[in-house]
Each structure stands twice: as structure tokens, then as C-alpha cells.
N, CA, C and O atoms as CSV, one atom per row, in Angstrom:
chain,resi,resn,atom,element,x,y,z
A,1,MET,N,N,85.371,91.530,102.088
A,1,MET,CA,C,86.279,92.238,102.971
A,1,MET,C,C,86.889,93.423,102.224
A,1,MET,O,O,87.456,93.241,101.147
A,2,PRO,N,N,86.784,94.625,102.772
A,2,PRO,CA,C,87.332,95.802,102.092
A,2,PRO,C,C,88.847,95.705,101.908
A,2,PRO,O,O,89.565,95.190,102.765
A,3,ARG,N,N,89.302,96.205,100.788
A,3,ARG,CA,C,90.744,96.234,100.512
A,3,ARG,C,C,91.339,97.479,101.166
A,3,ARG,O,O,90.937,98.603,100.863
A,4,ARG,N,N,92.298,97.268,102.061
A,4,ARG,CA,C,92.975,98.368,102.755
A,4,ARG,C,C,94.467,98.256,102.483
A,4,ARG,O,O,95.043,97.172,102.572
A,5,GLU,N,N,95.091,99.387,102.150
A,5,GLU,CA,C,96.512,99.410,101.820
A,5,GLU,C,C,97.204,100.544,102.561
A,5,GLU,O,O,96.562,101.481,103.035
A,6,SER,N,N,98.524,100.442,102.651
A,6,SER,CA,C,99.328,101.496,103.271
A,6,SER,C,C,99.319,102.734,102.386
A,6,SER,O,O,98.948,102.668,101.214
A,7,ALA,N,N,99.725,103.853,102.948
A,7,ALA,CA,C,99.813,105.092,102.177
A,7,ALA,C,C,100.762,104.918,100.991
A,7,ALA,O,O,100.461,105.366,99.884
A,8,ALA,N,N,101.903,104.270,101.217
A,8,ALA,CA,C,102.863,104.058,100.132
A,8,ALA,C,C,102.264,103.203,99.019
A,8,ALA,O,O,102.461,103.496,97.840
A,9,ALA,N,N,101.539,102.155,99.380
A,9,ALA,CA,C,100.888,101.307,98.372
A,9,ALA,C,C,99.816,102.095,97.621
A,9,ALA,O,O,99.640,101.914,96.417
A,10,CYS,N,N,99.105,102.963,98.327
A,10,CYS,CA,C,98.081,103.792,97.674
A,10,CYS,C,C,98.726,104.775,96.695
A,10,CYS,O,O,98.183,105.025,95.619
A,11,ALA,N,N,99.878,105.330,97.064
A,11,ALA,CA,C,100.593,106.235,96.153
A,11,ALA,C,C,100.967,105.489,94.870
A,11,ALA,O,O,100.873,106.050,93.779
A,12,ALA,N,N,101.383,104.243,94.996
A,12,ALA,CA,C,101.712,103.437,93.816
A,12,ALA,C,C,100.472,103.181,92.970
A,12,ALA,O,O,100.549,103.176,91.741
A,13,LEU,N,N,99.333,102.968,93.618
A,13,LEU,CA,C,98.087,102.774,92.869
A,13,LEU,C,C,97.735,104.022,92.061
A,13,LEU,O,O,97.254,103.917,90.933
A,14,LEU,N,N,97.970,105.188,92.631
A,14,LEU,CA,C,97.700,106.427,91.895
A,14,LEU,C,C,98.578,106.509,90.649
A,14,LEU,O,O,98.134,106.971,89.598
A,15,GLU,N,N,99.818,106.060,90.772
A,15,GLU,CA,C,100.727,106.048,89.624
A,15,GLU,C,C,100.216,105.109,88.529
A,15,GLU,O,O,100.506,105.312,87.349
A,16,SER,N,N,99.465,104.094,88.917
A,16,SER,CA,C,98.960,103.118,87.948
A,16,SER,C,C,97.590,103.494,87.380
A,16,SER,O,O,97.025,102.749,86.579
A,17,GLY,N,N,97.052,104.656,87.796
A,17,GLY,CA,C,95.801,105.108,87.199
A,17,GLY,C,C,94.614,105.251,88.133
A,17,GLY,O,O,93.564,105.734,87.710
A,18,TYR,N,N,94.743,104.848,89.381
A,18,TYR,CA,C,93.663,105.071,90.335
A,18,TYR,C,C,93.514,106.563,90.595
A,18,TYR,O,O,94.462,107.329,90.421
A,19,ILE,N,N,92.326,106.971,91.011
A,19,ILE,CA,C,92.123,108.346,91.448
A,19,ILE,C,C,91.959,108.351,92.964
A,19,ILE,O,O,91.560,107.346,93.553
A,20,TYR,N,N,92.266,109.471,93.587
A,20,TYR,CA,C,92.189,109.595,95.044
A,20,TYR,C,C,91.002,110.476,95.397
A,20,TYR,O,O,90.904,111.615,94.942
A,21,ILE,N,N,90.111,109.945,96.203
A,21,ILE,CA,C,88.988,110.720,96.726
A,21,ILE,C,C,89.255,110.929,98.212
A,21,ILE,O,O,89.289,109.977,98.992
A,22,ASP,N,N,89.441,112.179,98.586
A,22,ASP,CA,C,89.662,112.549,99.986
A,22,ASP,C,C,88.290,112.853,100.573
A,22,ASP,O,O,87.613,113.786,100.139
A,23,VAL,N,N,87.885,112.065,101.559
A,23,VAL,CA,C,86.536,112.204,102.111
A,23,VAL,C,C,86.498,113.091,103.357
A,23,VAL,O,O,85.479,113.151,104.044
A,24,ARG,N,N,87.610,113.781,103.649
A,24,ARG,CA,C,87.635,114.695,104.800
A,24,ARG,C,C,86.838,115.962,104.487
A,24,ARG,O,O,86.384,116.167,103.361
A,25,THR,N,N,86.679,116.802,105.503
A,25,THR,CA,C,85.993,118.073,105.307
A,25,THR,C,C,86.824,118.973,104.400
A,25,THR,O,O,88.013,118.729,104.192
A,26,VAL,N,N,86.198,120.007,103.866
A,26,VAL,CA,C,86.888,120.943,102.983
A,26,VAL,C,C,88.085,121.575,103.702
A,26,VAL,O,O,89.157,121.711,103.113
A,27,GLY,N,N,87.911,121.960,104.957
A,27,GLY,CA,C,89.006,122.560,105.715
A,27,GLY,C,C,90.191,121.622,105.874
A,27,GLY,O,O,91.340,122.039,105.731
A,28,GLU,N,N,89.915,120.356,106.170
A,28,GLU,CA,C,90.989,119.370,106.297
A,28,GLU,C,C,91.699,119.176,104.956
A,28,GLU,O,O,92.926,119.111,104.891
A,29,PHE,N,N,90.912,119.087,103.903
A,29,PHE,CA,C,91.464,118.918,102.562
A,29,PHE,C,C,92.352,120.099,102.199
A,29,PHE,O,O,93.457,119.918,101.687
A,30,ASP,N,N,91.871,121.303,102.463
A,30,ASP,CA,C,92.626,122.505,102.120
A,30,ASP,C,C,93.950,122.607,102.870
A,30,ASP,O,O,94.872,123.280,102.410
A,31,ALA,N,N,94.051,121.945,104.019
A,31,ALA,CA,C,95.284,121.976,104.810
A,31,ALA,C,C,96.364,121.051,104.237
A,31,ALA,O,O,97.513,121.112,104.675
A,32,GLY,N,N,96.023,120.209,103.280
A,32,GLY,CA,C,96.976,119.311,102.640
A,32,GLY,C,C,96.309,118.038,102.174
A,32,GLY,O,O,95.459,117.478,102.867
A,33,HIS,N,N,96.698,117.580,100.989
A,33,HIS,CA,C,96.116,116.376,100.395
A,33,HIS,C,C,97.047,115.850,99.309
A,33,HIS,O,O,97.948,116.562,98.866
A,34,PRO,N,N,96.837,114.616,98.880
A,34,PRO,CA,C,97.635,114.091,97.765
A,34,PRO,C,C,97.384,114.909,96.495
A,34,PRO,O,O,96.249,115.314,96.243
A,35,PRO,N,N,98.415,115.156,95.699
A,35,PRO,CA,C,98.221,115.907,94.452
A,35,PRO,C,C,97.184,115.234,93.555
A,35,PRO,O,O,97.188,114.012,93.399
A,36,GLY,N,N,96.307,116.028,92.973
A,36,GLY,CA,C,95.285,115.517,92.072
A,36,GLY,C,C,94.070,114.922,92.752
A,36,GLY,O,O,93.142,114.468,92.081
A,37,ALA,N,N,94.063,114.917,94.088
A,37,ALA,CA,C,92.928,114.340,94.819
A,37,ALA,C,C,91.669,115.171,94.620
A,37,ALA,O,O,91.727,116.386,94.435
A,38,TYR,N,N,90.541,114.495,94.661
A,38,TYR,CA,C,89.238,115.140,94.656
A,38,TYR,C,C,88.719,115.143,96.089
A,38,TYR,O,O,88.981,114.212,96.850
A,39,ASN,N,N,87.988,116.182,96.455
A,39,ASN,CA,C,87.440,116.275,97.810
A,39,ASN,C,C,85.928,116.142,97.756
A,39,ASN,O,O,85.228,117.021,97.254
A,40,ILE,N,N,85.433,115.020,98.284
A,40,ILE,CA,C,83.998,114.805,98.438
A,40,ILE,C,C,83.807,114.337,99.878
A,40,ILE,O,O,83.964,113.151,100.168
A,41,PRO,N,N,83.469,115.256,100.781
A,41,PRO,CA,C,83.336,114.877,102.194
A,41,PRO,C,C,82.263,113.808,102.410
A,41,PRO,O,O,81.137,113.934,101.929
A,42,ALA,N,N,82.631,112.769,103.131
A,42,ALA,CA,C,81.677,111.710,103.460
A,42,ALA,C,C,80.949,112.020,104.759
A,42,ALA,O,O,79.844,111.530,104.989
A,43,PHE,N,N,81.559,112.824,105.597
A,43,PHE,CA,C,80.969,113.206,106.880
A,43,PHE,C,C,81.136,114.703,107.053
A,43,PHE,O,O,82.126,115.287,106.612
A,44,LEU,N,N,80.153,115.320,107.704
A,44,LEU,CA,C,80.178,116.761,107.956
A,44,LEU,C,C,79.903,117.021,109.432
A,44,LEU,O,O,79.204,116.241,110.077
A,45,PRO,N,N,80.445,118.105,109.970
A,45,PRO,CA,C,80.147,118.425,111.374
A,45,PRO,C,C,78.659,118.696,111.556
A,45,PRO,O,O,78.049,119.428,110.776
A,46,GLY,N,N,78.089,118.104,112.587
A,46,GLY,CA,C,76.679,118.304,112.911
A,46,GLY,C,C,76.528,118.580,114.387
A,46,GLY,O,O,77.528,118.634,115.103
A,47,PRO,N,N,75.317,118.757,114.864
A,47,PRO,CA,C,75.094,119.072,116.271
A,47,PRO,C,C,75.552,117.976,117.228
A,47,PRO,O,O,75.831,118.248,118.396
A,48,SER,N,N,75.628,116.754,116.744
A,48,SER,CA,C,76.051,115.632,117.598
A,48,SER,C,C,77.426,115.109,117.206
A,48,SER,O,O,77.767,113.971,117.530
A,49,GLY,N,N,78.224,115.923,116.512
A,49,GLY,CA,C,79.527,115.472,116.023
A,49,GLY,C,C,79.471,115.239,114.527
A,49,GLY,O,O,78.623,115.807,113.840
A,50,MET,N,N,80.367,114.406,114.018
A,50,MET,CA,C,80.421,114.141,112.583
A,50,MET,C,C,79.234,113.261,112.173
A,50,MET,O,O,78.951,112.237,112.794
A,51,GLU,N,N,78.552,113.692,111.109
A,51,GLU,CA,C,77.384,112.976,110.599
A,51,GLU,C,C,77.587,112.677,109.123
A,51,GLU,O,O,78.217,113.457,108.409
A,52,PHE,N,N,77.050,111.543,108.660
A,52,PHE,CA,C,77.196,111.167,107.261
A,52,PHE,C,C,76.616,112.248,106.363
A,52,PHE,O,O,75.518,112.747,106.610
A,53,ASN,N,N,77.347,112.604,105.331
A,53,ASN,CA,C,76.924,113.611,104.362
A,53,ASN,C,C,75.820,113.015,103.485
A,53,ASN,O,O,76.077,112.071,102.738
A,54,PRO,N,N,74.598,113.548,103.563
A,54,PRO,CA,C,73.496,112.952,102.803
A,54,PRO,C,C,73.661,113.061,101.289
A,54,PRO,O,O,72.962,112.363,100.554
A,55,THR,N,N,74.563,113.913,100.799
A,55,THR,CA,C,74.762,114.034,99.355
A,55,THR,C,C,76.000,113.282,98.853
A,55,THR,O,O,76.313,113.330,97.664
A,56,PHE,N,N,76.705,112.588,99.755
A,56,PHE,CA,C,77.953,111.919,99.367
A,56,PHE,C,C,77.762,110.941,98.208
A,56,PHE,O,O,78.475,111.026,97.208
A,57,VAL,N,N,76.833,110.036,98.327
A,57,VAL,CA,C,76.635,109.019,97.280
A,57,VAL,C,C,76.227,109.685,95.974
A,57,VAL,O,O,76.741,109.322,94.915
A,58,ALA,N,N,75.327,110.638,96.026
A,58,ALA,CA,C,74.891,111.327,94.804
A,58,ALA,C,C,76.060,112.053,94.141
A,58,ALA,O,O,76.183,112.038,92.916
A,59,GLU,N,N,76.915,112.686,94.936
A,59,GLU,CA,C,78.087,113.377,94.380
A,59,GLU,C,C,79.051,112.392,93.734
A,59,GLU,O,O,79.602,112.662,92.667
A,60,MET,N,N,79.250,111.256,94.380
A,60,MET,CA,C,80.124,110.234,93.799
A,60,MET,C,C,79.544,109.722,92.486
A,60,MET,O,O,80.260,109.618,91.490
A,61,LYS,N,N,78.253,109.401,92.477
A,61,LYS,CA,C,77.625,108.871,91.270
A,61,LYS,C,C,77.625,109.886,90.133
A,61,LYS,O,O,77.734,109.512,88.965
A,62,ALA,N,N,77.505,111.167,90.468
A,62,ALA,CA,C,77.489,112.210,89.445
A,62,ALA,C,C,78.869,112.409,88.809
A,62,ALA,O,O,78.967,112.913,87.690
A,63,ASN,N,N,79.927,112.020,89.510
A,63,ASN,CA,C,81.277,112.290,89.033
A,63,ASN,C,C,82.117,111.073,88.674
A,63,ASN,O,O,83.078,111.188,87.914
A,64,PHE,N,N,81.762,109.904,89.214
A,64,PHE,CA,C,82.596,108.719,89.016
A,64,PHE,C,C,81.734,107.480,88.790
A,64,PHE,O,O,80.846,107.171,89.585
A,65,ALA,N,N,82.005,106.785,87.706
A,65,ALA,CA,C,81.272,105.554,87.396
A,65,ALA,C,C,81.620,104.468,88.408
A,65,ALA,O,O,82.705,104.492,88.989
A,66,PRO,N,N,80.716,103.518,88.624
A,66,PRO,CA,C,80.956,102.452,89.607
A,66,PRO,C,C,82.196,101.598,89.332
A,66,PRO,O,O,82.725,100.976,90.253
A,67,GLU,N,N,82.668,101.556,88.083
A,67,GLU,CA,C,83.860,100.753,87.778
A,67,GLU,C,C,85.160,101.553,87.880
A,67,GLU,O,O,86.232,101.006,87.620
A,68,THR,N,N,85.091,102.827,88.250
A,68,THR,CA,C,86.290,103.655,88.399
A,68,THR,C,C,87.185,103.086,89.501
A,68,THR,O,O,86.700,102.672,90.554
A,69,SER,N,N,88.484,103.072,89.249
A,69,SER,CA,C,89.466,102.607,90.233
A,69,SER,C,C,89.757,103.756,91.198
A,69,SER,O,O,90.327,104.774,90.807
A,70,ILE,N,N,89.358,103.582,92.469
A,70,ILE,CA,C,89.374,104.674,93.439
A,70,ILE,C,C,90.100,104.281,94.713
A,70,ILE,O,O,89.883,103.200,95.261
A,71,VAL,N,N,90.975,105.184,95.180
A,71,VAL,CA,C,91.544,105.107,96.521
A,71,VAL,C,C,90.797,106.131,97.361
A,71,VAL,O,O,90.661,107.286,96.957
A,72,LEU,N,N,90.315,105.717,98.521
A,72,LEU,CA,C,89.630,106.616,99.447
A,72,LEU,C,C,90.538,106.895,100.635
A,72,LEU,O,O,91.191,105.992,101.159
A,73,GLY,N,N,90.571,108.156,101.053
A,73,GLY,CA,C,91.391,108.504,102.202
A,73,GLY,C,C,90.737,109.566,103.054
A,73,GLY,O,O,89.919,110.353,102.577
A,74,CYS,N,N,91.111,109.580,104.332
A,74,CYS,CA,C,90.630,110.593,105.268
A,74,CYS,C,C,91.783,110.972,106.198
A,74,CYS,O,O,92.937,110.978,105.770
A,75,ARG,N,N,91.499,111.282,107.435
A,75,ARG,CA,C,92.532,111.694,108.389
A,75,ARG,C,C,93.326,110.507,108.917
A,75,ARG,O,O,94.557,110.512,108.880
A,76,THR,N,N,92.621,109.486,109.410
A,76,THR,CA,C,93.311,108.328,109.982
A,76,THR,C,C,92.718,106.989,109.538
A,76,THR,O,O,93.070,105.955,110.106
A,77,GLY,N,N,91.846,106.978,108.561
A,77,GLY,CA,C,91.335,105.728,108.004
A,77,GLY,C,C,89.926,105.331,108.388
A,77,GLY,O,O,89.367,104.431,107.761
A,78,GLY,N,N,89.329,105.950,109.374
A,78,GLY,CA,C,87.987,105.557,109.803
A,78,GLY,C,C,86.883,106.002,108.870
A,78,GLY,O,O,86.049,105.194,108.462
A,79,ARG,N,N,86.868,107.280,108.526
A,79,ARG,CA,C,85.812,107.790,107.647
A,79,ARG,C,C,85.915,107.194,106.252
A,79,ARG,O,O,84.897,106.886,105.632
A,80,SER,N,N,87.133,107.028,105.754
A,80,SER,CA,C,87.288,106.475,104.404
A,80,SER,C,C,86.840,105.019,104.348
A,80,SER,O,O,86.271,104.587,103.346
A,81,LEU,N,N,87.087,104.264,105.401
A,81,LEU,CA,C,86.610,102.873,105.426
A,81,LEU,C,C,85.085,102.840,105.435
A,81,LEU,O,O,84.479,102.020,104.745
A,82,SER,N,N,84.465,103.719,106.205
A,82,SER,CA,C,82.995,103.797,106.212
A,82,SER,C,C,82.474,104.177,104.834
A,82,SER,O,O,81.500,103.596,104.357
A,83,ALA,N,N,83.118,105.153,104.189
A,83,ALA,CA,C,82.705,105.584,102.854
A,83,ALA,C,C,82.859,104.442,101.857
A,83,ALA,O,O,81.999,104.252,100.997
A,84,LEU,N,N,83.946,103.681,101.964
A,84,LEU,CA,C,84.177,102.547,101.072
A,84,LEU,C,C,83.032,101.539,101.182
A,84,LEU,O,O,82.532,101.052,100.168
A,85,LYS,N,N,82.625,101.233,102.394
A,85,LYS,CA,C,81.541,100.261,102.595
A,85,LYS,C,C,80.229,100.756,101.989
A,85,LYS,O,O,79.480,99.977,101.401
A,86,VAL,N,N,79.957,102.044,102.131
A,86,VAL,CA,C,78.747,102.619,101.538
A,86,VAL,C,C,78.809,102.508,100.014
A,86,VAL,O,O,77.834,102.119,99.372
A,87,LEU,N,N,79.969,102.854,99.441
A,87,LEU,CA,C,80.104,102.804,97.988
A,87,LEU,C,C,80.048,101.376,97.452
A,87,LEU,O,O,79.497,101.140,96.376
A,88,GLU,N,N,80.608,100.432,98.184
A,88,GLU,CA,C,80.485,99.020,97.768
A,88,GLU,C,C,79.016,98.616,97.704
A,88,GLU,O,O,78.601,97.931,96.769
A,89,ALA,N,N,78.233,99.033,98.685
A,89,ALA,CA,C,76.802,98.720,98.700
A,89,ALA,C,C,76.071,99.379,97.533
A,89,ALA,O,O,74.999,98.929,97.129
A,90,GLU,N,N,76.656,100.447,96.994
A,90,GLU,CA,C,76.060,101.156,95.858
A,90,GLU,C,C,76.575,100.634,94.515
A,90,GLU,O,O,76.241,101.185,93.466
A,91,GLY,N,N,77.384,99.576,94.545
A,91,GLY,CA,C,77.824,98.944,93.310
A,91,GLY,C,C,79.217,99.305,92.831
A,91,GLY,O,O,79.616,98.868,91.751
A,92,TYR,N,N,79.969,100.084,93.591
A,92,TYR,CA,C,81.343,100.394,93.198
A,92,TYR,C,C,82.187,99.144,93.403
A,92,TYR,O,O,82.045,98.445,94.406
A,93,THR,N,N,83.069,98.869,92.443
A,93,THR,CA,C,83.734,97.566,92.430
A,93,THR,C,C,85.248,97.588,92.605
A,93,THR,O,O,85.834,96.546,92.897
A,94,ASP,N,N,85.898,98.724,92.439
A,94,ASP,CA,C,87.369,98.768,92.523
A,94,ASP,C,C,87.787,99.861,93.499
A,94,ASP,O,O,88.287,100.913,93.102
A,95,LEU,N,N,87.572,99.590,94.785
A,95,LEU,CA,C,87.835,100.559,95.843
A,95,LEU,C,C,88.955,100.076,96.749
A,95,LEU,O,O,89.051,98.893,97.074
A,96,VAL,N,N,89.805,101.026,97.151
A,96,VAL,CA,C,90.888,100.737,98.085
A,96,VAL,C,C,90.877,101.823,99.150
A,96,VAL,O,O,90.749,103.007,98.840
A,97,ASP,N,N,91.012,101.415,100.399
A,97,ASP,CA,C,91.066,102.367,101.512
A,97,ASP,C,C,92.518,102.623,101.903
A,97,ASP,O,O,93.285,101.682,102.111
A,98,ASN,N,N,92.894,103.897,102.003
A,98,ASN,CA,C,94.196,104.270,102.555
A,98,ASN,C,C,94.067,104.068,104.059
A,98,ASN,O,O,93.571,104.946,104.765
A,99,GLU,N,N,94.506,102.926,104.546
A,99,GLU,CA,C,94.228,102.497,105.913
A,99,GLU,C,C,94.735,103.449,106.995
A,99,GLU,O,O,94.188,103.455,108.098
A,100,ALA,N,N,95.751,104.245,106.718
A,100,ALA,CA,C,96.295,105.162,107.721
A,100,ALA,C,C,95.913,106.608,107.451
A,100,ALA,O,O,96.222,107.490,108.252
A,101,GLY,N,N,95.247,106.861,106.334
A,101,GLY,CA,C,94.808,108.212,106.025
A,101,GLY,C,C,95.945,109.206,105.849
A,101,GLY,O,O,97.071,108.843,105.512
A,102,TRP,N,N,95.621,110.460,106.084
A,102,TRP,CA,C,96.575,111.552,105.904
A,102,TRP,C,C,97.591,111.602,107.046
A,102,TRP,O,O,98.784,111.795,106.811
A,103,LEU,N,N,97.120,111.429,108.275
A,103,LEU,CA,C,98.004,111.594,109.433
A,103,LEU,C,C,98.600,110.300,109.965
A,103,LEU,O,O,99.686,110.321,110.543
A,104,GLY,N,N,97.925,109.188,109.787
A,104,GLY,CA,C,98.420,107.922,110.282
A,104,GLY,C,C,97.821,107.551,111.622
A,104,GLY,O,O,97.055,108.305,112.223
A,105,THR,N,N,98.194,106.368,112.067
A,105,THR,CA,C,97.732,105.824,113.340
A,105,THR,C,C,98.969,105.334,114.097
A,105,THR,O,O,100.063,105.309,113.532
A,106,PRO,N,N,98.816,104.949,115.350
A,106,PRO,CA,C,99.983,104.420,116.070
A,106,PRO,C,C,100.621,103.203,115.388
A,106,PRO,O,O,101.811,102.945,115.571
A,107,SER,N,N,99.837,102.459,114.606
A,107,SER,CA,C,100.378,101.248,113.983
A,107,SER,C,C,100.641,101.371,112.483
A,107,SER,O,O,101.134,100.423,111.870
A,108,SER,N,N,100.322,102.522,111.877
A,108,SER,CA,C,100.471,102.660,110.432
A,108,SER,C,C,100.805,104.105,110.061
A,108,SER,O,O,100.188,105.042,110.568
A,109,ILE,N,N,101.777,104.274,109.182
A,109,ILE,CA,C,102.244,105.604,108.785
A,109,ILE,C,C,101.293,106.192,107.751
A,109,ILE,O,O,100.982,105.550,106.748
A,110,GLY,N,N,100.834,107.412,108.000
A,110,GLY,CA,C,99.941,108.101,107.075
A,110,GLY,C,C,100.679,108.746,105.919
A,110,GLY,O,O,101.908,108.738,105.862
A,111,TRP,N,N,99.902,109.306,104.994
A,111,TRP,CA,C,100.435,109.919,103.788
A,111,TRP,C,C,101.445,111.018,104.109
A,111,TRP,O,O,102.566,111.002,103.600
A,112,SER,N,N,101.050,111.971,104.952
A,112,SER,CA,C,101.935,113.098,105.252
A,112,SER,C,C,103.198,112.678,106.001
A,112,SER,O,O,104.292,113.056,105.580
A,113,PRO,N,N,103.098,111.902,107.106
A,113,PRO,CA,C,104.317,111.479,107.807
A,113,PRO,C,C,105.236,110.593,106.958
A,113,PRO,O,O,106.435,110.516,107.223
A,114,ALA,N,N,104.680,109.924,105.939
A,114,ALA,CA,C,105.490,109.088,105.063
A,114,ALA,C,C,106.305,109.927,104.074
A,114,ALA,O,O,107.166,109.403,103.368
A,115,GLY,N,N,106.024,111.233,104.031
A,115,GLY,CA,C,106.748,112.109,103.124
A,115,GLY,C,C,106.319,111.989,101.683
A,115,GLY,O,O,107.069,112.355,100.779
A,116,LEU,N,N,105.113,111.477,101.455
A,116,LEU,CA,C,104.599,111.358,100.100
A,116,LEU,C,C,104.205,112.735,99.582
A,116,LEU,O,O,103.977,113.644,100.380
A,117,PRO,N,N,104.119,112.913,98.255
A,117,PRO,CA,C,103.809,114.227,97.689
A,117,PRO,C,C,102.509,114.808,98.249
A,117,PRO,O,O,101.543,114.084,98.489
A,118,ALA,N,N,102.503,116.115,98.449
A,118,ALA,CA,C,101.332,116.801,98.994
A,118,ALA,C,C,101.048,118.076,98.218
A,118,ALA,O,O,101.951,118.711,97.671
A,119,ALA,N,N,99.792,118.429,98.185
A,119,ALA,CA,C,99.358,119.672,97.540
A,119,ALA,C,C,98.702,120.542,98.602
A,119,ALA,O,O,98.251,121.648,98.303
């Protein structure tokens, strides 16, 4: 079962040494993200809507070892959860999903609405 945490809990994980991978598009990332976050889009706009980025896994493997402690985040938690599942299948072992993402959901406060630091 994937580990999912609140934005506040994810911020605490970053303080303890986790890194944040923002899987949103470059434009979304540029509009605001957690300080120090890396942007590796897991999905890209395609002719039928958002499609899985075929280079996502290769980019992750080229930059982060499978044992790296990683928090994944997106806009509202859907894309990051999908990315987490893909990375788990690729052997990544210490992954946490920011369940509410950057903006949040009706039931969970996101990073930005929580007033957490932003870049």
C-alpha cells in the first residue's frame, strides 16, 4: 500500500532529509513549488489529454538512486500517486505521496493553501 501523507507531514519529511519531486508540468512547477523541489513531469499534455511521460522513469533513474528518500507531489495527488506506483515497480523503496498535492482536495489541504514555504 503506497504511503500517503498530508502536505504538512511531507514538509516535515523534507526537513528530515527527503527530497521533493514535483511531477507536474514545467508550467505548473514554474507557477509555484516547494523550495528545493526537482521537476520531473510524470505526465505531459497529449492529443487525448494527459499522457504518461515516456522518459519519466529514465530521468528518475539517471538522477536518483532507488534507495533515495523521496516525496512525490503534483496538483491534487493523482499524478503523484500514479508516479509513486510506477517507481515502486521499478524498485524504489522509500517513497511518500503528498496526498493533497500543491492545491489540495475538498478533503485535504494542499501545500499552497496550508501556507507552507513556496518558491
